[in-house]
DOFI-412525 format. One line per field, with one value per residue (C-alpha): residue in three letters; chain; x, y, z. Coordinates in steps of 0.2 Angstrom, whole numbers, always signed. Example, Ala and Ser with C-alpha at 12.3 -4.5 7.8 and 13.67 -1.06 7.14 Angstrom:
# DOFI-412525
dolo <- (ala,ser)
dopa <- (A,A)
xx <- (+62,+68)
yy <- (-22,-5)
zz <- (+39,+36)
# end
This chain:
# DOFI-412525
dolo <- (met,pro,gly,tyr,ala,glu,ile,tyr,arg,arg,ser,leu,ala,thr,pro,glu,ala,phe,trp,ala,glu,ala,ala,gly,ala,val,asp,trp,glu,thr,arg,trp,glu,arg,val,leu,asp,asp,ser,arg,pro,pro,phe,tyr,arg,trp,phe,ala,gly,gly,arg,leu,asn,thr,cys,trp,asn,ala,leu,asp,arg,his,val,ala,ala,gly,asn,gly,glu,arg,thr,ala,leu,ile,trp,asp,ser,pro,val,thr,gly,thr,ile,lys,ser,phe,thr,tyr,arg,glu,leu,arg,asp,arg,val,ala,arg,phe,ala,gly,gly,leu,ala,gly,leu,gly,val,arg,ala,gly,asp,arg,val,leu,ile,tyr,met,pro,met,val,pro,glu,ala,ala,ile,ala,met,leu,ala,cys,ala,arg,ile,gly,ala,ile,his,ser,val,val,phe,gly,gly,phe,ala,pro,his,glu,leu,ala,thr,arg,ile,asp,asp,ala,lys,pro,arg,val,ile,val,ala,ala,ser,cys,gly,val,glu,val,asn,arg,val,ile,pro,tyr,gln,pro,leu,val,asp,ala,ala,ile,ala,glu,ala,arg,ser,lys,pro,asp,ala,cys,val,met,leu,gln,arg,pro,met,gly,arg,ala,ala,leu,thr,pro,gly,arg,asp,his,asp,trp,his,glu,leu,glu,ala,ala,ala,gln,pro,ala,asp,cys,val,pro,val,leu,ala,thr,asp,pro,leu,tyr,ile,leu,tyr,thr,ser,gly,thr,thr,gly,val,pro,lys,gly,val,val,arg,asp,asn,gly,gly,tyr,ala,val,ala,leu,ala,trp,ser,met,arg,his,ile,tyr,gly,val,ala,pro,asp,glu,val,phe,trp,thr,ala,ser,asp,val,gly,trp,val,val,gly,his,ser,tyr,ile,val,tyr,ala,pro,leu,ile,his,gly,cys,thr,thr,val,met,tyr,glu,gly,lys,pro,val,gly,thr,pro,asp,ala,gly,ala,phe,trp,arg,val,ile,glu,gln,his,asp,val,arg,val,phe,phe,thr,ala,pro,thr,ala,phe,arg,ala,ile,lys,arg,glu,asp,pro,glu,gly,ala,leu,ile,arg,ala,his,asp,leu,ser,arg,phe,arg,ala,leu,phe,leu,ala,gly,glu,arg,ala,asp,pro,pro,thr,val,ala,trp,ala,glu,glu,gln,leu,lys,val,pro,val,ile,asp,his,trp,trp,gln,thr,glu,thr,gly,trp,pro,ile,gly,ala,asn,cys,leu,gly,ile,glu,arg,met,pro,val,lys,his,gly,ser,cys,thr,arg,ala,val,pro,gly,trp,asp,val,arg,val,leu,glu,ala,asp,ala,val,gly,glu,ala,arg,glu,val,pro,ala,gly,glu,ile,gly,ala,leu,ala,val,lys,leu,pro,leu,pro,pro,gly,ala,leu,pro,thr,leu,trp,gln,ala,glu,glu,arg,phe,val,glu,ser,tyr,leu,ser,ala,tyr,pro,gly,tyr,tyr,gln,thr,ala,asp,ala,gly,met,ile,asp,ser,asp,gly,tyr,ile,his,val,met,thr,arg,thr,asp,asp,ile,ile,asn,val,ala,ala,his,arg,leu,ser,thr,gly,glu,ile,glu,glu,val,val,ala,ser,his,pro,asp,val,ala,glu,cys,ala,val,met,gly,val,ala,asp,ala,leu,lys,gly,gln,val,pro,leu,ala,leu,val,val,leu,lys,ala,gly,ala,ala,arg,ala,pro,gln,gln,ile,glu,ala,glu,val,val,ala,leu,val,arg,gln,arg,ile,gly,pro,ile,ala,ser,leu,arg,thr,thr,leu,ile,val,glu,arg,leu,pro,lys,thr,arg,ser,gly,lys,ile,leu,arg,gly,thr,met,arg,ser,ile,ala,asp,gly,thr,glu,tyr,arg,met,pro,ala,thr,ile,asp,asp,pro,ala,ile,leu,pro,glu,ile,glu,ala,ala,leu,lys,gln,ala,gly,tyr,gly,gly,glu,pro,arg)
dopa <- (A,A,A,A,A,A,A,A,A,A,A,A,A,A,A,A,A,A,A,A,A,A,A,A,A,A,A,A,A,A,A,A,A,A,A,A,A,A,A,A,A,A,A,A,A,A,A,A,A,A,A,A,A,A,A,A,A,A,A,A,A,A,A,A,A,A,A,A,A,A,A,A,A,A,A,A,A,A,A,A,A,A,A,A,A,A,A,A,A,A,A,A,A,A,A,A,A,A,A,A,A,A,A,A,A,A,A,A,A,A,A,A,A,A,A,A,A,A,A,A,A,A,A,A,A,A,A,A,A,A,A,A,A,A,A,A,A,A,A,A,A,A,A,A,A,A,A,A,A,A,A,A,A,A,A,A,A,A,A,A,A,A,A,A,A,A,A,A,A,A,A,A,A,A,A,A,A,A,A,A,A,A,A,A,A,A,A,A,A,A,A,A,A,A,A,A,A,A,A,A,A,A,A,A,A,A,A,A,A,A,A,A,A,A,A,A,A,A,A,A,A,A,A,A,A,A,A,A,A,A,A,A,A,A,A,A,A,A,A,A,A,A,A,A,A,A,A,A,A,A,A,A,A,A,A,A,A,A,A,A,A,A,A,A,A,A,A,A,A,A,A,A,A,A,A,A,A,A,A,A,A,A,A,A,A,A,A,A,A,A,A,A,A,A,A,A,A,A,A,A,A,A,A,A,A,A,A,A,A,A,A,A,A,A,A,A,A,A,A,A,A,A,A,A,A,A,A,A,A,A,A,A,A,A,A,A,A,A,A,A,A,A,A,A,A,A,A,A,A,A,A,A,A,A,A,A,A,A,A,A,A,A,A,A,A,A,A,A,A,A,A,A,A,A,A,A,A,A,A,A,A,A,A,A,A,A,A,A,A,A,A,A,A,A,A,A,A,A,A,A,A,A,A,A,A,A,A,A,A,A,A,A,A,A,A,A,A,A,A,A,A,A,A,A,A,A,A,A,A,A,A,A,A,A,A,A,A,A,A,A,A,A,A,A,A,A,A,A,A,A,A,A,A,A,A,A,A,A,A,A,A,A,A,A,A,A,A,A,A,A,A,A,A,A,A,A,A,A,A,A,A,A,A,A,A,A,A,A,A,A,A,A,A,A,A,A,A,A,A,A,A,A,A,A,A,A,A,A,A,A,A,A,A,A,A,A,A,A,A,A,A,A,A,A,A,A,A,A,A,A,A,A,A,A,A,A,A,A,A,A,A,A,A,A,A,A,A,A,A,A,A,A,A,A,A,A,A,A,A,A,A,A,A,A,A,A,A,A,A,A,A,A,A,A,A,A,A,A,A,A,A,A,A,A,A,A,A,A,A,A,A,A,A,A,A,A,A,A,A,A,A,A,A,A,A,A,A,A,A,A,A,A,A,A,A,A,A,A,A,A,A,A,A,A,A,A,A,A,A,A,A,A,A,A,A,A,A)
xx <- (+452,+436,+436,+434,+415,+411,+422,+414,+397,+400,+408,+392,+379,+386,+398,+399,+404,+416,+425,+424,+434,+446,+449,+457,+473,+475,+479,+465,+467,+448,+436,+423,+405,+398,+407,+397,+389,+375,+365,+369,+369,+378,+391,+395,+409,+418,+423,+414,+419,+435,+452,+469,+485,+491,+509,+509,+501,+515,+530,+529,+518,+531,+545,+534,+532,+550,+553,+562,+577,+567,+571,+556,+562,+575,+579,+587,+592,+601,+601,+612,+621,+614,+606,+601,+591,+581,+575,+558,+567,+577,+563,+552,+565,+568,+549,+547,+560,+554,+536,+543,+551,+534,+526,+540,+534,+516,+509,+494,+482,+470,+483,+488,+506,+510,+524,+533,+547,+556,+558,+569,+566,+562,+546,+540,+547,+537,+521,+522,+527,+511,+501,+510,+504,+487,+491,+484,+497,+495,+508,+511,+522,+539,+542,+524,+523,+521,+503,+497,+506,+498,+481,+484,+491,+476,+464,+473,+480,+495,+503,+520,+527,+540,+551,+568,+581,+580,+574,+586,+582,+593,+602,+597,+594,+578,+579,+563,+566,+562,+546,+541,+545,+534,+520,+520,+521,+505,+495,+483,+486,+504,+512,+519,+536,+545,+556,+569,+579,+596,+602,+621,+618,+608,+607,+594,+595,+584,+573,+577,+563,+553,+564,+571,+585,+578,+593,+595,+576,+577,+593,+586,+569,+562,+554,+535,+523,+509,+493,+477,+464,+446,+445,+435,+447,+457,+474,+478,+472,+477,+473,+467,+463,+445,+435,+434,+453,+452,+459,+448,+455,+452,+450,+457,+452,+463,+453,+445,+461,+472,+459,+457,+476,+480,+467,+473,+491,+487,+472,+475,+494,+497,+512,+518,+523,+542,+543,+549,+536,+540,+529,+538,+528,+530,+524,+515,+502,+489,+499,+514,+503,+495,+508,+525,+522,+506,+501,+518,+523,+506,+508,+525,+534,+550,+545,+556,+557,+565,+572,+574,+566,+561,+574,+589,+595,+605,+595,+580,+586,+584,+569,+576,+592,+581,+571,+586,+597,+583,+574,+558,+544,+529,+531,+518,+521,+511,+508,+517,+533,+532,+529,+545,+555,+547,+551,+570,+572,+559,+568,+569,+588,+590,+577,+587,+603,+596,+591,+572,+569,+561,+551,+532,+520,+519,+504,+500,+488,+487,+482,+474,+485,+484,+484,+500,+510,+503,+506,+524,+527,+520,+531,+547,+544,+535,+525,+507,+504,+489,+481,+471,+460,+458,+458,+465,+447,+446,+463,+465,+459,+441,+445,+459,+464,+466,+481,+479,+462,+461,+471,+459,+462,+468,+458,+469,+460,+451,+456,+447,+433,+427,+437,+427,+418,+416,+398,+402,+389,+388,+375,+366,+353,+335,+323,+318,+336,+336,+350,+348,+360,+365,+366,+382,+395,+388,+398,+392,+397,+406,+399,+400,+384,+385,+391,+409,+420,+432,+447,+438,+435,+422,+421,+431,+441,+429,+418,+403,+392,+406,+409,+391,+391,+407,+404,+386,+374,+375,+368,+360,+365,+381,+398,+402,+420,+420,+427,+418,+418,+408,+406,+406,+396,+409,+409,+425,+427,+434,+439,+439,+442,+436,+418,+423,+433,+418,+416,+401,+404,+389,+378,+388,+396,+414,+427,+444,+452,+445,+453,+469,+470,+470,+482,+494,+494,+504,+521,+530,+520,+527,+513,+499,+485,+468,+456,+440,+442,+429,+422,+410,+401,+401,+403,+419,+431,+446,+464,+478,+496,+509,+526,+537,+548,+566,+573,+556,+559,+545,+544,+533,+520,+518,+515,+502,+493,+494,+487,+472,+469,+470,+457,+445,+448,+446,+432,+425,+423,+412,+427,+432,+450,+458,+473,+488,+502,+519,+527,+543,+534,+518,+514,+511,+508,+522,+512,+513,+495,+494,+486,+473,+462,+475,+480,+461,+460,+475,+468,+451,+459,+452,+460,+469,+479,+496,+493,+501,+505,+514,+531,+539,+531,+542,+532,+516,+524,+530,+513,+505,+517,+514,+495,+495,+506,+493,+479,+472,+471,+458,+440,+432,+437)
yy <- (+38,+29,+12,-4,-6,+12,+10,-7,-1,+14,+4,-7,+7,+20,+10,+24,+37,+26,+21,+38,+44,+30,+34,+51,+41,+37,+50,+51,+58,+59,+58,+44,+47,+34,+26,+10,+6,-7,-6,-24,-35,-46,-38,-23,-10,+3,+20,+19,+33,+37,+36,+33,+24,+11,+12,+31,+28,+15,+25,+41,+51,+47,+54,+69,+71,+72,+54,+48,+43,+33,+14,+6,-12,-23,-39,-52,-68,-80,-94,-82,-73,-56,-41,-26,-10,+1,+19,+25,+35,+20,+8,+21,+24,+5,+2,+17,+10,-8,-2,+7,-9,-18,-4,-6,-24,-18,-19,-7,-4,-19,-31,-46,-49,-66,-65,-82,-77,-82,-70,-57,-38,-39,-48,-33,-22,-31,-31,-12,-9,-17,-6,+9,+7,+0,-18,-32,-44,-62,-69,-88,-95,-99,-117,-122,-137,-133,-140,-128,-114,-118,-117,-100,-94,-100,-92,-75,-74,-63,-53,-55,-67,-61,-75,-78,-91,-100,-101,-105,-117,-122,-136,-134,-123,-125,-120,-110,-109,-127,-125,-109,-117,-133,-122,-111,-127,-134,-118,-114,-95,-89,-74,-61,-61,-67,-57,-67,-61,-70,-75,-80,-97,-103,-94,-98,-101,-88,-91,-80,-68,-72,-70,-53,-51,-41,-30,-26,-22,-11,-2,+2,+8,+25,+28,+27,+38,+32,+29,+33,+19,+17,+12,-3,-8,-24,-22,-41,-59,-71,-90,-101,-119,-124,-139,-144,-144,-127,-113,-98,-81,-70,-52,-37,-20,-4,+8,-2,-13,+3,+10,-6,-9,+8,+7,-10,-5,+8,+1,-18,-19,-3,+2,+20,+25,+25,+9,-8,-21,-39,-52,-69,-76,-77,-64,-79,-79,-66,-62,-57,-46,-37,-37,-38,-27,-16,-12,-7,+3,+12,+16,+22,+8,-1,-19,-34,-47,-63,-77,-90,-102,-101,-116,-121,-104,-107,-113,-110,-93,-85,-75,-67,-62,-53,-45,-38,-34,-24,-17,-25,-18,-29,-47,-58,-76,-93,-104,-118,-108,-106,-125,-128,-116,-123,-141,-137,-125,-130,-120,-104,-103,-95,-82,-76,-75,-59,-42,-41,-26,-15,-29,-25,-38,-55,-59,-76,-82,-94,-109,-111,-106,-119,-113,-122,-114,-97,-99,-105,-89,-78,-86,-84,-67,-58,-48,-49,-64,-61,-74,-67,-74,-70,-78,-76,-70,-56,-49,-42,-48,-53,-56,-49,-41,-23,-16,+1,+3,-6,-21,-34,-49,-64,-80,-94,-102,-86,-73,-61,-51,-46,-32,-16,-18,-36,-42,-60,-73,-91,-100,-116,-120,-123,-136,-127,-122,-104,-97,-97,-90,-102,-98,-91,-105,-117,-122,-118,-111,-94,-81,-63,-52,-43,-31,-36,-21,-13,-24,-40,-49,-41,-56,-70,-67,-68,-80,-71,-86,-96,-82,-83,-102,-104,-90,-83,-98,-108,-93,-80,-63,-69,-73,-91,-92,-111,-110,-117,-111,-102,-84,-85,-75,-61,-59,-68,-78,-96,-103,-121,-129,-129,-134,-150,-155,-155,-174,-184,-197,-208,-192,-181,-166,-163,-151,-158,-141,-144,-161,-154,-142,-156,-166,-151,-148,-164,-159,-169,-164,-151,-151,-162,-165,-173,-178,-188,-205,-217,-229,-243,-242,-224,-215,-206,-207,-195,-200,-190,-188,-181,-174,-174,-161,-163,-174,-180,-191,-203,-218,-216,-229,-221,-204,-212,-219,-203,-193,-204,-203,-184,-183,-195,-185,-167,-170,-187,-204,-198,-191,-209,-205,-222,-220,-208,-211,-203,-197,-187,-173,-168,-163,-144,-131,-119,-106,-119,-126,-144,-155,-163,-167,-176,-186,-190,-197,-208,-215,-218,-226,-214,-206,-189,-177,-172,-154,-141,-131,-145,-140,-157,-171,-184,-183,-190,-208,-207,-203,-217,-230,-225,-226,-242,-250,-244,-253,-237,-235,-248,-251,-241,-248)
zz <- (+13,+17,+23,+13,+17,+10,-5,-10,-7,-18,-32,-34,-30,-42,-53,-67,-55,-46,-62,-70,-55,-56,-74,-69,-66,-84,-99,-112,-130,-130,-116,-116,-122,-110,-94,-96,-113,-108,-125,-130,-114,-110,-121,-110,-114,-103,-108,-125,-137,-127,-135,-127,-130,-117,-121,-119,-102,-97,-104,-113,-100,-86,-97,-101,-82,-79,-73,-88,-78,-65,-67,-77,-79,-71,-80,-68,-77,-65,-79,-90,-76,-82,-73,-84,-80,-91,-87,-93,-106,-112,-112,-122,-135,-138,-139,-151,-162,-162,-165,-180,-186,-185,-194,-208,-210,-213,-196,-193,-180,-178,-185,-174,-169,-161,-148,-143,-131,-115,-100,-109,-109,-128,-124,-114,-128,-141,-131,-128,-146,-152,-140,-146,-164,-160,-165,-155,-147,-143,-132,-132,-119,-126,-129,-132,-144,-162,-164,-150,-157,-174,-167,-160,-177,-186,-173,-172,-190,-185,-198,-189,-177,-165,-157,-149,-155,-139,-121,-107,-92,-78,-86,-105,-119,-129,-148,-153,-171,-175,-165,-174,-191,-188,-181,-197,-208,-199,-198,-212,-209,-213,-206,-218,-208,-193,-181,-172,-157,-158,-141,-140,-131,-146,-163,-176,-194,-202,-217,-231,-237,-221,-206,-199,-186,-172,-169,-187,-189,-173,-178,-196,-190,-187,-170,-171,-162,-151,-161,-151,-151,-145,-126,-132,-145,-141,-133,-133,-136,-123,-126,-112,-113,-120,-116,-134,-137,-146,-136,-131,-136,-121,-127,-116,-121,-119,-109,-95,-93,-90,-78,-68,-67,-61,-48,-42,-40,-27,-19,-19,-18,-9,-20,-23,-40,-37,-28,-34,-38,-43,-50,-52,-66,-85,-99,-107,-93,-88,-72,-83,-94,-80,-66,-74,-89,-89,-71,-64,-78,-80,-61,-63,-53,-56,-62,-61,-75,-68,-79,-66,-54,-36,-32,-42,-48,-38,-23,-13,-8,-26,-22,-6,-16,-29,-16,-6,-21,-30,-15,-19,-8,-14,-21,-30,-35,-35,-20,-29,-29,-10,-8,-18,-7,+9,+4,+1,+15,+28,+42,+32,+34,+17,+21,+36,+26,+17,+23,+19,+31,+18,+10,+14,+8,-1,-13,-18,-33,-47,-37,-20,-6,+7,+25,+30,+16,+21,+39,+35,+24,+38,+51,+41,+32,+46,+33,+28,+16,+5,-4,-18,-32,-50,-67,-85,-90,-76,-79,-61,-44,-40,-21,-10,+6,-1,+7,+0,+7,+24,+30,+36,+47,+38,+37,+31,+16,+11,-1,+10,+3,-15,-22,-26,-42,-41,-35,-30,-26,-22,-33,-37,-49,-42,-47,-63,-67,-61,-51,-32,-19,-6,+13,+20,+24,+11,-5,-22,-38,-37,-49,-52,-56,-73,-79,-75,-70,-81,-86,-87,-104,-114,-126,-134,-150,-165,-154,-146,-145,-137,-124,-119,-119,-109,-96,-96,-99,-83,-73,-84,-78,-70,-75,-71,-64,-64,-46,-32,-14,-1,+7,+26,+38,+38,+19,+17,+0,+2,-16,-13,-30,-48,-50,-59,-43,-32,-29,-24,-12,-9,-13,-1,-10,-4,-10,-14,-8,+9,+10,+3,+17,+30,+20,+19,+37,+41,+46,+33,+18,+6,-6,-11,-24,-20,-34,-35,-44,-49,-37,-41,-24,-19,-37,-32,-18,-15,-19,-12,-20,-8,-10,+6,+13,+11,+26,+32,+47,+47,+36,+20,+26,+42,+34,+22,+37,+47,+33,+31,+50,+49,+36,+45,+61,+54,+41,+46,+39,+25,+16,+12,+10,+11,-1,+0,-12,-9,-26,-30,-38,-45,-64,-66,-79,-82,-71,-57,-57,-53,-66,-56,-70,-80,-65,-62,-80,-77,-61,-69,-84,-97,-112,-109,-120,-115,-108,-119,-104,-94,-87,-88,-98,-90,-74,-81,-84,-66,-59,-71,-64,-46,-49,-58,-44,-32,-42,-52,-70,-74,-71,-57,-40)
# end
């Protein structure tokens, strides 16, 4: 195989030939008429005129090829004490029957189905069943508040809602039926029917005439065949937060997505079709869509669906137990999960209690992977630890160390280089507002030159103008990632922070991510968050909130002073970090992203909404109390 440089050059120089070749890894009902339809920029479409079925590519074709007895899915649920496996044939049969059940409720190609499920196999079955009959699924993280669920119902207008009776956490059961009922009552658009998966630890009272028992529906249904759809038809809508409070429905097409995912499994993750690939995320997030459900199955891997936590189910050795027990070769999770493990097991004793000799690589994404955490993981696991960068909108990685092409030297703090197909630039607006590339090593806005490669969002659901305004207007001809960073002289991408987390301290632009790197390097710091807060003299100054490792030896006041001194030493007095607050925990989304913006609003004393994605709302009052005790939360200091 050619090296990275040649493959990357070819992907940008001759993109149509490059992606036509990659499309050979996917089964097509009808070959495309044009690889790239650029007739209506900036609304580009890949594989225009082609027809395929994504469920066929994920399941049926493997059965047809004689691999029906290969394990497709392992469900590992420490919160319920359950492990269950499905072969490709078993999963295909269940998906076909549930697809028939949806068809019996009137669901047709192009209809929307909203899925509100915990991490159970039926969540993947429902997604694949929609794909099988050409319906468009929209997965909403199980447990979302009724109002947020209602906004998604009104936008997607689903014909059917598929839900579970409850979700199971470490120490509690969360009933879903009351949340679904309240959301439907609030929503202007009402579904024709609901399908409820009854879980034994918390059954739901079904509404007569509207609700159907999952198992009864599946048992009575006739299996449905795959319905070919256009490559440019939507496979799913995935909602992400919008600045107006109205969620943005990211659209993902069928053809480009299947091609990009198939290519990524081999070339980025370096996984063979018969190996076990595990992504510890949730199907409610893009990571779960791409790398729990679709990519591993399209590639013919065994995928692991995990209903548990990195710590507490039962301890910080949970991930290593799963890797050993299920022979996981490549693992993908969020940096915040590793910070939690590092905090509970700083010496890695629970890692060494398991045989990880066949484990090959760890990938991190979802939030910036701070160098101390990456270094700790490398030291403990003795395998490549790959920080890679992508977004809900992109659907698959923008920047990565592509293990299936050429393993490159790791630079801590960098996601390595742009993945083939992604033309990444660092931009700033010049005096007349035109986009200008900044020199290597300087921080700016990370952007991608259009057209985006296959698999990226082609638009927002029924909101083309908003798509342009949100992503394409700041730098015409480019997709604005809303991430800030730099590309160094070796071409390595350093994603430092969100563009709205670049702070101006006395007219000096500083990255909060750069400051976080230094704070996280303190030996007693498990994780941290740095944000810019209002300052009457300097405009903004950084504030660091720090969580300590278990058993930290130094006194909190000493650690706070040492962190301030460390930042002054490494970055300089211009950073103006004078306050470090030690807290018990940081507020995060369910996907593990730290809610820096919310904490900044609290510190500045401005209004904020309780984020719909917050993992534990009880944390915010703790943070608010700590900030107020330190003198924040009022007028600019």
